[in-house]
C-alpha positions in Angstrom: -12.4 40.4 -5.8 -13.7 41.4 -2.3 -16.9 40.5 -0.6 -16.7 36.7 -1.2 -18.6 34.3 1.1 -16.3 31.4 2.0 -17.3 28.3 4.1 -15.1 26.1 6.2 -16.5 22.7 7.4 -14.6 20.1 9.4 -15.2 16.6 10.9 -12.7 14.6 12.8 -12.8 11.3 10.9 -13.2 10.1 7.3 -16.3 8.2 8.4 -18.1 11.4 9.4 -20.1 13.6 7.0 -19.9 17.4 6.7 -23.3 17.7 4.8 -25.2 19.1 7.8 -22.7 21.9 8.3 -23.7 25.2 6.5 -26.5 23.3 4.7 -29.2 25.7 5.9 -27.2 29.0 5.3 -28.7 29.7 1.8 -25.5 31.5 0.9 -23.9 31.5 -2.5 -20.4 30.4 -1.4 -17.4 31.3 -3.5 -15.8 28.2 -2.1 -16.4 25.8 0.8 -13.2 24.2 2.3 -13.8 20.8 3.6 -11.6 19.0 6.0 -11.6 15.5 7.7 -9.1 16.0 10.4 -8.8 16.6 14.1 -9.2 20.2 15.4 -6.4 19.6 17.9 -4.2 22.1 16.1 -4.2 24.4 13.1 -1.9 22.1 11.0 -4.6 21.3 8.6 -4.1 21.9 4.8 -7.6 23.0 4.0 -7.8 25.4 6.9 -4.4 26.9 6.0 -5.4 27.3 2.4 -8.7 28.9 3.4 -7.0 31.4 5.8 -4.4 32.3 3.3 -6.9 33.1 0.5 -9.3 35.3 2.6 -9.1 39.0 1.8 -10.5 42.2 3.2 -14.2 42.3 2.8 -14.6 38.5 2.6 -16.9 36.6 5.1 -15.8 33.3 6.5 -18.8 31.1 7.5 -18.3 28.3 10.0 -21.0 25.9 11.4 -19.8 26.2 15.0 -16.8 27.3 17.1 -15.5 23.7 17.7 -15.4 23.1 13.9 -12.7 25.8 13.6 -10.5 24.6 16.4 -10.5 22.7 19.7 -7.9 25.0 21.4 -9.0 28.4 22.8 -5.6 29.9 22.0 -5.9 28.7 18.3 -9.4 30.1 18.1 -8.4 33.4 19.5 -5.3 33.6 17.2 -7.3 32.8 14.1 -10.1 35.3 14.8 -7.6 38.0 15.7 -5.7 37.5 12.4 -8.8 37.4 10.3 -10.3 40.5 11.9 -6.9 42.3 11.4 -7.2 41.4 7.7 -10.7 42.9 7.5 -12.4 39.5 7.2 -15.8 39.0 8.9 -16.2 35.7 10.7 -19.6 34.2 11.3 -20.4 31.2 13.5 -23.8 29.9 12.5 -24.8 27.7 15.4 -23.8 30.2 18.1 -25.0 33.2 16.0 -21.8 35.1 16.6 -20.2 37.5 14.2 -16.8 39.0 14.5 -15.7 42.1 12.5 -13.0 44.7 12.7 -15.6 47.2 14.0 -17.4 45.0 16.5 -15.9 45.3 19.9 -18.9 43.9 21.9 -17.5 42.6 25.2 -20.4 40.1 25.6 -19.7 38.5 22.2 -16.0 38.2 23.1 -16.9 36.6 26.5 -19.4 34.2 24.9 -16.8 33.2 22.3 -14.1 32.6 25.0 -16.5 30.5 27.1 -17.7 28.4 24.2 -14.1 28.0 23.0 -13.1 26.9 26.5 -15.8 24.3 26.4 -14.6 23.0 23.0 -11.1 22.7 24.4 -12.4 21.0 27.6 -14.4 18.5 25.6 -11.3 17.5 23.6 -9.3 17.1 26.8 -12.0 14.9 28.3 -12.0 12.7 25.2 -8.2 12.4 25.3 -8.4 11.4 29.0 -11.0 8.8 28.3 -9.0 7.5 25.4 -5.9 7.3 27.7 -7.9 5.4 30.3 -9.2 3.0 27.7 -5.7 2.3 26.4 -4.4 1.6 29.9 -7.3 -0.9 30.6 -6.7 -2.6 27.2 -3.0 -2.9 27.9 -3.7 -4.4 31.3 -6.1 -6.9 29.7 -3.5 -7.7 27.0 -5.6 -6.4 24.2 -3.4 -3.5 23.2 -0.5 -4.2 20.8 2.5 -2.2 22.0 3.2 0.8 19.8 0.3 0.1 17.4 -2.8 0.8 19.4 -6.3 -0.1 18.6 -7.8 -3.5 18.3 -6.1 -6.5 16.7 -6.7 -7.1 13.0 -9.9 -9.0 12.6 -9.5 -10.3 9.1 -6.8 -12.5 7.4 -5.8 -10.4 4.4 -4.1 -13.3 2.6 -7.3 -15.4 2.8 -9.4 -12.5 1.6 -7.2 -11.9 -1.4 -7.0 -15.7 -2.2 -10.8 -16.1 -2.0 -11.3 -13.1 -4.2 -8.9 -14.4 -6.8 -11.0 -17.6 -6.9 -14.0 -15.4 -7.8 -15.7 -15.5 -4.5 -18.0 -12.5 -3.9 -17.3 -9.9 -1.2 -20.3 -11.0 0.8 -19.4 -14.7 0.6 -15.8 -13.9 1.7 -17.2 -11.9 4.7 -19.5 -14.8 5.7 -16.7 -17.4 5.4 -14.2 -15.4 7.4 -16.7 -14.0 9.9 -15.9 -10.4 9.3 -17.8 -7.4 7.9 -18.3 -6.7 4.2 -16.5 -3.3 4.6 -13.4 -5.1 6.0 -13.3 -7.3 2.9 -13.7 -4.2 0.7 -10.9 -2.3 2.5 -8.6 -5.3 1.9 -9.4 -5.7 -1.7 -9.3 -1.9 -2.5 -6.1 -1.5 -0.7 -7.1 0.6 2.3 -5.7 -2.2 4.6 -2.3 -3.5 3.8 
């Protein structure tokens, strides 16, 4: 069953949407693997499943280089392994194609430069996050070991009001929190 077109789309968080990725390709995909996880490493279930199922003659379509990985070494390893298997890899945004027979030095250089930028961007984000955490700790706004902001809603009150039949919107108004916070408590996303 060679010659399949396979897509891989990734966003970093569950709040983000993958709809824009590969939307304009007009390809009849055999399967599109979707992941909502960081690209910091390759320990992603959908990516691993995708890579393991690709066979010689298949084409893997990816919106952009940074969607595949945020580490230049990971990018290079994945591409090398796929090319060795006889899989074609296409990056839509960058208009780059990698095949077993394509040894274009300019394509390789462009890939390495763009992959380096993806890794650099991730490192900058991590540095900013570290600086933000340090400032939050200094201001006493960072709970040791837990990170993030303090809980903004009293879960016990939310549940009690809901048991009394109060609507989600009214609970949010009474407690001064967002509707989505109330919904997360009620539907069990926040314990």
